[in-house]
C-alpha positions as semicolon CSV with decimal commas, in nm:
position;residue;x (nm);y (nm);z (nm)
1;M;1,313;-1,005;-1,057
2;I;1,034;-0,918;-0,780
3;R;1,198;-0,898;-0,408
4;I;0,929;-0,861;-0,104
5;R;1,047;-0,912;0,256
6;D;0,752;-0,897;0,518
7;L;0,549;-0,607;0,416
8;M;0,341;-0,463;0,644
9;L;0,047;-0,231;0,544
10;T;-0,266;-0,136;0,800
11;Y;-0,484;0,163;0,641
12;P;-0,610;0,458;0,850
13;G;-0,875;0,383;1,085
14;A;-0,836;-0,001;0,992
15;P;-0,906;-0,247;1,256
16;A;-0,612;-0,551;1,132
17;P;-0,319;-0,493;0,842
18;A;-0,411;-0,466;0,504
19;V;-0,138;-0,672;0,447
20;R;0,065;-0,867;0,704
21;G;0,444;-1,012;0,657
22;V;0,401;-1,089;0,337
23;S;0,726;-1,243;0,180
24;L;0,796;-1,324;-0,186
25;E;0,995;-1,378;-0,499
26;V;0,884;-1,398;-0,880
27;A;1,160;-1,529;-1,053
28;A;1,240;-1,336;-1,411
29;G;1,054;-1,422;-1,653
30;A;0,792;-1,573;-1,450
31;F;0,430;-1,557;-1,470
32;Y;0,315;-1,511;-1,082
33;T;-0,030;-1,505;-0,897
34;L;-0,138;-1,368;-0,622
35;L;-0,529;-1,518;-0,553
36;G;-0,777;-1,528;-0,295
37;P;-1,119;-1,358;-0,154
38;S;-1,201;-1,014;-0,197
39;G;-1,004;-0,818;0,151
40;C;-0,737;-1,069;0,125
41;G;-0,452;-0,819;0,053
42;K;-0,373;-0,925;-0,317
43;T;-0,449;-0,587;-0,475
44;T;-0,295;-0,383;-0,188
45;T;0,022;-0,586;-0,233
46;L;0,048;-0,533;-0,593
47;R;-0,056;-0,167;-0,541
48;C;0,239;-0,146;-0,304
49;V;0,490;-0,296;-0,590
50;A;0,351;-0,033;-0,826
51;G;0,388;0,238;-0,581
52;L;0,052;0,343;-0,551
53;E;0,026;0,274;-0,211
54;R;0,319;0,315;0,091
55;P;0,395;0,047;0,310
56;D;0,411;0,044;0,669
57;S;0,732;-0,147;0,686
58;G;0,922;-0,413;0,462
59;E;1,125;-0,385;0,133
60;I;1,058;-0,424;-0,225
61;A;1,329;-0,449;-0,491
62;I;1,235;-0,496;-0,881
63;G;1,536;-0,586;-1,135
64;G;1,739;-0,561;-0,853
65;E;1,679;-0,234;-0,720
66;T;1,545;-0,111;-0,411
67;V;1,206;0,042;-0,438
68;F;1,130;0,103;-0,105
69;S;1,263;-0,003;0,195
70;G;1,076;0,120;0,529
71;K;1,427;0,079;0,729
72;N;1,641;0,313;0,477
73;R;1,345;0,535;0,406
74;I;1,355;0,458;0,038
75;F;1,090;0,510;-0,125
76;V;1,065;0,561;-0,559
77;P;0,752;0,718;-0,703
78;P;0,572;0,493;-0,971
79;H;0,667;0,669;-1,264
80;D;1,047;0,585;-1,202
81;R;0,991;0,259;-1,121
82;N;0,983;0,088;-1,499
83;I;0,636;-0,135;-1,410
84;G;0,359;-0,121;-1,667
85;M;0,038;-0,197;-1,550
86;V;-0,278;-0,300;-1,634
87;F;-0,617;-0,204;-1,397
88;Q;-0,881;-0,400;-1,391
89;S;-1,110;-0,106;-1,583
90;Y;-0,841;-0,118;-1,805
91;A;-0,811;0,335;-1,741
92;I;-0,825;0,368;-2,133
93;W;-0,877;0,726;-2,188
94;P;-1,197;0,752;-2,394
95;H;-1,104;1,146;-2,565
96;M;-0,814;0,939;-2,737
97;S;-0,743;0,715;-3,021
98;V;-0,612;0,374;-2,996
99;Y;-0,282;0,503;-3,155
100;D;-0,280;0,795;-2,884
101;N;-0,357;0,583;-2,567
102;V;-0,059;0,330;-2,654
103;V;0,181;0,614;-2,761
104;F;0,101;0,853;-2,442
105;P;0,351;0,690;-2,195
106;L;0,657;0,723;-2,462
107;R;0,566;1,118;-2,418
108;Y;0,648;1,139;-2,047
109;R;0,966;0,859;-2,121
110;K;1,329;0,915;-2,019
111;P;1,501;0,989;-2,239
112;K;1,221;1,072;-2,469
113;P;1,232;0,896;-2,769
114;S;1,159;1,087;-3,114
115;R;0,814;1,115;-3,279
116;A;0,932;0,863;-3,531
117;Q;1,080;0,609;-3,279
118;A;0,786;0,667;-3,049
119;R;0,544;0,574;-3,351
120;E;0,746;0,271;-3,426
121;R;0,763;0,093;-3,064
122;A;0,364;0,241;-3,083
123;M;0,265;0,038;-3,384
124;A;0,476;-0,275;-3,279
125;A;0,360;-0,276;-2,965
126;L;-0,043;-0,271;-3,133
127;A;0,052;-0,546;-3,327
128;Q;0,163;-0,750;-3,074
129;V;-0,221;-0,708;-2,928
130;R;-0,378;-0,728;-3,332
131;L;-0,430;-0,397;-3,272
132;D;-0,248;-0,194;-3,524
133;K;-0,519;-0,215;-3,814
134;L;-0,754;-0,013;-3,568
135;A;-0,496;0,273;-3,462
136;N;-0,696;0,540;-3,546
137;R;-1,042;0,442;-3,457
138;P;-1,164;0,573;-3,058
139;A;-1,097;0,366;-2,802
140;P;-1,465;0,411;-2,697
141;N;-1,553;0,235;-2,993
142;L;-1,351;-0,112;-2,867
143;S;-1,472;-0,378;-2,756
144;G;-1,424;-0,544;-2,390
145;G;-1,164;-0,794;-2,530
146;Q;-1,014;-0,528;-2,760
147;Q;-0,986;-0,297;-2,486
148;Q;-0,797;-0,502;-2,240
149;R;-0,532;-0,596;-2,564
150;L;-0,531;-0,155;-2,575
151;A;-0,489;-0,156;-2,194
152;L;-0,184;-0,446;-2,236
153;A;-0,030;-0,288;-2,498
154;R;-0,048;0,050;-2,345
155;A;0,181;-0,096;-2,050
156;L;0,440;-0,258;-2,255
157;V;0,536;0,002;-2,505
158;A;0,765;0,156;-2,285
159;E;0,913;-0,205;-2,221
160;P;0,908;-0,218;-1,852
161;R;1,109;-0,414;-1,597
162;V;0,766;-0,633;-1,471
163;L;0,442;-0,648;-1,549
164;L;0,122;-0,543;-1,298
165;L;-0,204;-0,714;-1,391
166;D;-0,495;-0,631;-1,098
167;E;-0,772;-0,870;-1,207
168;P;-0,759;-0,739;-1,636
169;L;-1,031;-1,037;-1,743
170;S;-1,318;-0,935;-1,446
171;N;-1,560;-0,702;-1,674
172;L;-1,516;-0,989;-1,966
173;D;-1,838;-1,212;-2,024
174;A;-1,722;-1,635;-1,951
175;K;-1,638;-1,694;-2,315
176;L;-1,456;-1,382;-2,369
177;R;-1,219;-1,424;-2,068
178;E;-1,149;-1,800;-2,125
179;D;-1,058;-1,703;-2,432
180;M;-0,850;-1,420;-2,326
181;R;-0,670;-1,617;-2,013
182;L;-0,513;-1,821;-2,322
183;E;-0,410;-1,546;-2,514
184;L;-0,303;-1,334;-2,214
185;R;-0,093;-1,630;-2,135
186;E;0,097;-1,697;-2,442
187;M;0,180;-1,329;-2,527
188;V;0,352;-1,321;-2,166
189;R;0,543;-1,596;-2,188
190;R;0,607;-1,472;-2,608
191;L;0,782;-1,135;-2,458
192;R;0,892;-1,304;-2,137
193;V;0,815;-1,009;-1,903
194;T;0,802;-1,081;-1,552
195;T;0,464;-1,103;-1,438
196;L;0,255;-1,032;-1,122
197;F;-0,084;-1,132;-1,141
198;V;-0,404;-1,058;-0,885
199;T;-0,746;-1,255;-0,889
200;H;-0,990;-1,434;-0,688
201;E;-1,106;-1,687;-1,002
202;Q;-0,923;-2,000;-0,900
203;I;-0,934;-2,131;-1,283
204;E;-0,717;-1,803;-1,396
205;A;-0,462;-1,916;-1,115
206;L;-0,462;-2,246;-1,191
207;T;-0,434;-2,230;-1,632
208;M;-0,222;-1,902;-1,614
209;S;0,025;-1,939;-1,348
210;D;0,419;-2,061;-1,282
211;V;0,367;-1,983;-0,957
212;V;0,083;-1,938;-0,699
213;A;0,035;-1,736;-0,342
214;V;-0,318;-1,782;-0,200
215;M;-0,333;-1,507;0,059
216;R;-0,566;-1,445;0,339
217;D;-0,630;-1,195;0,574
218;G;-0,335;-0,981;0,431
219;A;-0,080;-1,301;0,423
220;V;0,042;-1,564;0,218
221;V;-0,119;-1,899;0,327
222;Q;0,048;-2,121;0,094
223;E;0,275;-2,074;-0,212
224;G;0,379;-2,341;-0,514
225;S;0,292;-2,446;-0,887
226;P;-0,073;-2,489;-0,977
227;A;-0,027;-2,865;-0,974
228;D;0,099;-2,850;-0,602
229;I;-0,165;-2,588;-0,484
230;Y;-0,445;-2,797;-0,621
231;A;-0,334;-3,130;-0,513
232;K;-0,141;-3,077;-0,162
233;P;-0,319;-2,794;0,020
234;N;-0,150;-2,750;0,309
235;E;-0,496;-2,622;0,493
236;S;-0,816;-2,663;0,494
237;F;-0,854;-2,261;0,351
238;V;-0,653;-2,363;0,065
239;A;-0,802;-2,704;-0,033
240;D;-1,164;-2,566;-0,018
241;F;-1,061;-2,217;-0,225
242;I;-0,903;-2,396;-0,495
243;G;-1,174;-2,578;-0,707
244;K;-1,467;-2,778;-0,548
245;T;-1,367;-3,035;-0,244
246;N;-1,501;-3,269;0,026
247;L;-1,403;-3,153;0,413
248;L;-1,414;-3,382;0,629
249;S;-1,381;-3,377;1,018
250;G;-1,218;-3,658;1,211
251;Q;-0,939;-3,783;1,437
252;V;-0,616;-3,957;1,394
253;M;-0,679;-4,299;1,459
254;S;-0,315;-4,414;1,346
255;P;-0,031;-4,221;1,245
256;A;0,197;-4,208;0,944
257;A;0,442;-4,465;0,957
258;G;0,761;-4,181;0,860
259;A;0,834;-3,874;0,992
260;D;0,773;-3,702;0,619
261;G;0,456;-3,840;0,614
262;G;0,254;-4,138;0,456
263;V;-0,048;-4,320;0,515
264;G;-0,217;-4,327;0,812
265;S;-0,621;-4,374;0,969
266;V;-0,823;-4,100;1,045
267;A;-1,211;-4,176;1,145
268;T;-1,495;-3,966;0,983
269;P;-1,866;-3,946;0,965
270;V;-1,856;-4,171;0,695
271;G;-1,594;-4,402;0,841
272;L;-1,245;-4,506;0,902
273;M;-1,058;-4,389;0,630
274;R;-0,664;-4,430;0,531
275;C;-0,518;-4,108;0,381
276;R;-0,172;-3,903;0,344
277;L;-0,110;-3,801;0,681
278;D;0,181;-3,521;0,783
279;G;0,458;-3,704;0,940
280;A;0,356;-3,489;1,265
281;L;0,021;-3,559;1,335
282;R;-0,021;-3,790;1,585
283;V;-0,305;-4,028;1,757
284;G;-0,602;-3,797;1,831
285;D;-0,520;-3,536;1,677
286;A;-0,777;-3,315;1,506
287;V;-0,797;-3,305;1,102
288;T;-0,946;-3,234;0,832
289;L;-0,972;-3,496;0,513
290;A;-0,986;-3,314;0,203
291;V;-1,093;-3,526;-0,129
292;R;-1,155;-3,356;-0,479
293;P;-1,523;-3,475;-0,616
294;E;-1,373;-3,574;-0,923
295;H;-1,162;-3,873;-0,714
296;I;-1,428;-4,082;-0,575
297;A;-1,551;-4,339;-0,786
298;L;-1,929;-4,463;-0,817
299;S;-2,106;-4,737;-0,837
300;L;-2,483;-4,817;-0,860
301;G;-2,622;-5,085;-0,635
302;A;-2,626;-5,165;-0,263
303;A;-2,439;-5,430;-0,215
304;A;-2,138;-5,343;-0,020
305;S;-1,779;-5,262;-0,096
306;T;-1,538;-5,494;0,060
307;G;-1,228;-5,211;-0,082
308;P;-1,041;-4,937;0,157
309;N;-1,238;-4,630;0,188
310;A;-1,568;-4,781;0,131
311;A;-1,922;-4,589;0,170
312;A;-2,238;-4,684;0,136
313;G;-2,486;-4,432;0,026
314;E;-2,773;-4,255;-0,180
315;V;-2,829;-4,010;-0,442
316;A;-2,972;-3,655;-0,346
317;T;-2,898;-3,432;-0,624
318;V;-2,799;-3,482;-0,958
319;I;-2,694;-3,178;-1,152
320;Y;-2,637;-3,185;-1,528
321;L;-2,313;-2,980;-1,647
322;G;-2,312;-3,055;-1,960
323;N;-1,922;-3,178;-1,945
324;L;-1,999;-3,328;-1,664
325;I;-2,295;-3,464;-1,431
326;E;-2,237;-3,318;-1,061
327;C;-2,448;-3,474;-0,776
328;T;-2,417;-3,505;-0,436
329;V;-2,421;-3,841;-0,184
330;A;-2,570;-3,895;0,147
331;V;-2,360;-4,117;0,344
332;G;-2,526;-4,106;0,707
333;G;-2,568;-3,754;0,773
334;T;-2,296;-3,633;0,558
335;L;-2,308;-3,553;0,228
336;L;-2,062;-3,599;-0,047
337;R;-2,000;-3,394;-0,384
338;V;-1,949;-3,683;-0,672
339;Q;-1,850;-3,544;-1,008
340;L;-1,956;-3,845;-1,296
341;H;-1,938;-3,884;-1,683
342;P;-2,215;-3,691;-1,853
343;S;-2,337;-4,066;-1,954
344;A;-2,354;-4,174;-1,590
345;P;-2,697;-4,376;-1,539
346;V;-2,762;-4,181;-1,180
347;A;-3,036;-4,069;-1,044
348;P;-3,240;-3,909;-0,743
349;G;-3,309;-4,198;-0,459
350;A;-3,071;-4,460;-0,627
351;R;-2,864;-4,676;-0,381
352;V;-2,469;-4,656;-0,461
353;Q;-2,146;-4,742;-0,298
354;L;-1,884;-4,463;-0,296
355;A;-1,480;-4,575;-0,272
356;L;-1,233;-4,317;-0,176
357;P;-0,899;-4,375;-0,357
358;I;-0,637;-4,356;-0,013
359;E;-0,377;-4,123;-0,235
360;H;-0,656;-3,919;-0,348
361;C;-0,747;-3,836;0,073
362;L;-0,536;-3,567;0,229
363;A;-0,564;-3,496;0,560
364;M;-0,476;-3,148;0,731
365;R;-0,445;-3,023;1,117
366;Q;-0,751;-2,818;1,209
């Protein structure tokens, strides 16, 4: 439904491209997320799809129609792309009522619906977001969550081919943002509208998406399902950006046996670790070993463990977070972050044994 090929855009006077060779495909009905830190090019990519930015080169197609081609000099203006967009600021018109905000796009649609048809469609869109009973209310009198839903209704009323969402939850407080994540995802799924979503919040990407593309420095560095992005990062940047992780510099001591990868050994500051390795890695290669805090097992006591990937340490800090305890354990000069059940009897200064499960240790080329 959305196809992007070799997209390039450099802003005048900028030292580097804002978008650098981005290629991706969003399937019909899919919820596709562009995830990355500020300045990585995700919003610029979205604005190129919307027609709000004109790329230097590449190609963009929506629903089989080419809306931009640098080679063929095609540029379809935003109002002819049949898209719906929700901006980070919502862009609600404060001088209009809730109803007038939603019906506005229909007044400029070609062919223009009759007044009765426009009202029917606007009220149906408001009903989808549970704002139909507030149709006559001045738009500024809505709460933050209601304004977010109003912006969504306005984007959907014209039945767009695709829905573009530019960090629409960032202005909400934490609890409301959590509620709106679920509500927005279920609404999009129910309407079966193809969605391209931009966010820098990892939890939003993991909980809402069918496919996640992680971006850095204007390029996509990894694309996959939320589970694959989290469990199988292809480089340390992705592992560190998605959730929390422990990263250890190391050197391959014994490679994986198969060409497709397997288990090998890596020398790290906390000892020799058995871990998952890419089949292309060889003895002596520098790698980064990643292991998530929730996967490390901790047991109290100074008795040495005889299992694989064991390390003795001392608890340095303990932070109570309600649903879990997060602590750091000093192993020699290295601090490892560990997450435990909130009832775990652990305290700073305690001697502990750590076990890093082989199946959850992943070594990536540096």
